[in-house]
N, C-alpha and C positions, 0 to 999 in steps of 0.2 A: 504493500500500500504506500509506503513512504516513497518508493521510487516513482510511483505514479504522480504523487504530489510534487516531487522535485523537478520533474521534467518541464512543466510550464514555467517555473521560476527560472530555469536555465535559459529557456527560449526568450523570456522577457529580458534577461540580462544581456543576451546576445543582441536583441533588437535595440536595447538601450545603448549598447556600445557602438552599434552601427550608426545610430542617430547622433552620437557624440562627435562625429567627424567635424573638424573645424570648418567654418565657412571659407569659401574661396573669395579672397578679398581682391576685387578687380578695380584697377584705376582706369579712368577714361579721361581723355583730353577734352576740355570744354571747347577747344579750337577746332575739333573735328566737326565737319559740316554734316547736316542731315543728308541721308538717313542714318549715318554711322552713329552720330550722337544727337539726341534731341533733348533739350532741357526745358523745364518749366520756369516760371518767374522766380521760383525759389532755388534755382540752379540744381534741381533734382532731376535725375535721369528718368525720362519717360520712354514709352515704347519706341524702340529704335533697333538698328542692327546690332549695336554693341550690347544692348540689354538682352535681346533675344538669344544671341550667341553665348553670352555670359551665363545666362540661366541654363541653357542646354549643356554647356561645358561643366558647370557645377553639378548638374543632375547626373551627368555621365561619371563624375567622380564620386557619386553617392553623397553629395554635400549640398549646401545652399550657397547662393551668391550674395555677396555684399559689395556694393559699388561706392566708389569715392570719385567725385568730379574734381579734377585737378587742372590748373592752368598749364599750358604747354611747357613753360620753363620749370614746372615742379615735377613733371613726369619722371625725368631721369633721376633726380635726387630721391624721389619717393621710392623708386625701385631699388636704387643702390643702398638705401637705408632700410630696405625691407618694410616700409610703411604700408605697402600693398604687396600682394603675392605676385600678381601678373598685370601686364598691360598688353592687350591685344590690339589689332589694327596697327601693328608695328613691324619694323624690318630693321635688321642691323645697320643697313646703309643710312637710316634716318637718325641713328643715335650716336652721340659722341662717346658714350661710355659702353658701347656694345660689348666690348671684350670683358667687361666686369659683370656682365649679366648672363643668365642662361637663355637659350633660345629653343623654342619648340620647332617641330616640323611645320611645313606650310599649313595654313588654316584656310584662307580663301584669297582669291586674287582681287587686286584693285586694277581695273581696266580703264584706260583713257581712250575716249572716242572723239570723233568730230561730229558736230551738229551744225546744220544749215537750215535755212528756210525751205519749205517744201517747194517753193518756186525756183530754187537754185537749180540751174540747168546741168551742172557738172556733178557726176558721181565721184566720190573721193575713195580711191582704192590704194593710195599711197601718197607720200609727200609731194610727188611731182604734180598731183592733181590740185595742189594748193598754190601752184605758181601764179603770181600776179594777184593773189588774194590777200585781203586784210584779215588776219587771224587773231581773234580775241583769246587771251590767256590770262591766268592769274598772276598778278604782279609778284615778283620775287621767286617764282617757281621756274625750275629748269626743265626744258623739253628737248632732250638729246636728239630725238627723231626729226626735229624741225630746225635745229641750229644751223645746218648748212643752208637752208632756204634763206634764213635771215642774214647770215654772213655774206651770201652772194647777192643780197638785195632782190632775191627772186620772189619774196613775199614780205609782207609787212607785219611785224609783231605789234599788237595793240594790247597794252596792259590794262587790266581792270582789277579793282580791289577785291572783288568777289564775283561769283558766277552770276548772280542776279543782274548786276550792272552790265556784264558782258552780253547776256541774253537780251536785255532791253536794247542795247546798242545794235544787236543783230536785227531785231524787229524794226528798228528805226532806219535800217539800211546803212548804218555807219560802219559796219564791218560785214565780212562775207561768211565767216565761219567762227565757231567757238570750239575750243578744246577743253574738255573737263572729264572728270571721272564719270563712268557710266552710272554709278549709283547716285551721285549727286545730281546728275541730269534727270534721272528718273524721279528723284524726290522733288525737284523743281517742277516738273511736269505734273506731278500729283497735286502740288499746291496751286498750280496755275493751269488747270485743264484746258481752258479756252485758248490761251496763248500757246499751250503745248501742241494744239492741233496744227499750228503753223510750222512746227519744227520737224526736221527729218534727221534721224540718226544715220550717219553715213557708215558704209561697210568697213572702212579701214580701222583697225585697232592700232592706235598710235603707240601705246605701250601697255605692258601687263607686268605687274610686279606682285609676287605673292606676299601676303601678310603672314606674320607669325605672332606668337605671344612671347613677349619679353618676360623673363622669370627672375624674380628677386633672389639675391644670394641666400637669404634665410626664408624663402617661401615655404609655406606649410605643405606645398605639393611640389614634388620634384618634376624635372623636365620629362623623365620617363613616364610618370603618372599622367601628366598632361598630354603627352603624345598618345598614350593609350586611349585617353578620353576623346581626343581629336579623331583618332582612327575609328573609334566606336561610332561617333557622330557621322562620319563619312559612310561607314558600312550601313548604318540605319537610314541613310538618306536625309538626315535632319539638317545638316549644313546646307545641302542643296535646296531643300524646301524653304529654309529661312531666307537664303539669298534670293531665291526666285520671287518671294513675296515683296522684295524691294526693287526688283528690276523693272525697266521700262516696258510696259505692256502696250503693244500696238495692235490695232484692229479689233 
């Protein structure tokens, strides 16, 4: 009889131990544009790609997610001092202290595309199709695939402080094309559906860079554990489904 009564207690203890897994503390950069990061008036993270992927990653680890919104210049110190466990939407090429951090396997790609008005007569299949065009880009950003065009004065680089001003200039006929991340373009079209009907996503992929999660030195979850979780999300198709929900839907 005693054995029968002990077994439920053992199961409860095991369940309690599993639930005691520490939360995955995720840092997000407030400078990341929608849909990667969306903040409310209180600077709290709302439904966004970072939140959806963070929740899924924590679930795959058998944990819960905790999010901290950080300014861009606080991201690297917060990681190095292990104030957060991870920062995703990251890549070693973007971090000055990359060698002092851990890095997971690829998580999801950031893809840059060209967008024009639907009335634009030229299809853009490569940089040569932007010859003699005024190309709107984000001020301070580097575009290796387009540098030669600008150096040869074959096309004109037109800097804008943000995507919104670039797309407004496009609609006013002040520029001929805009280059931006596919996800950010999709988020803008979602917020501006009527104006979005005038835009055409061109076939050329300007660049594609894989994002990873940067891992703090004293993270409560190791790179190996995080890689296992990322692999699980891929096998389950969760990463693909989350990304698809934020992509530009045409037709």
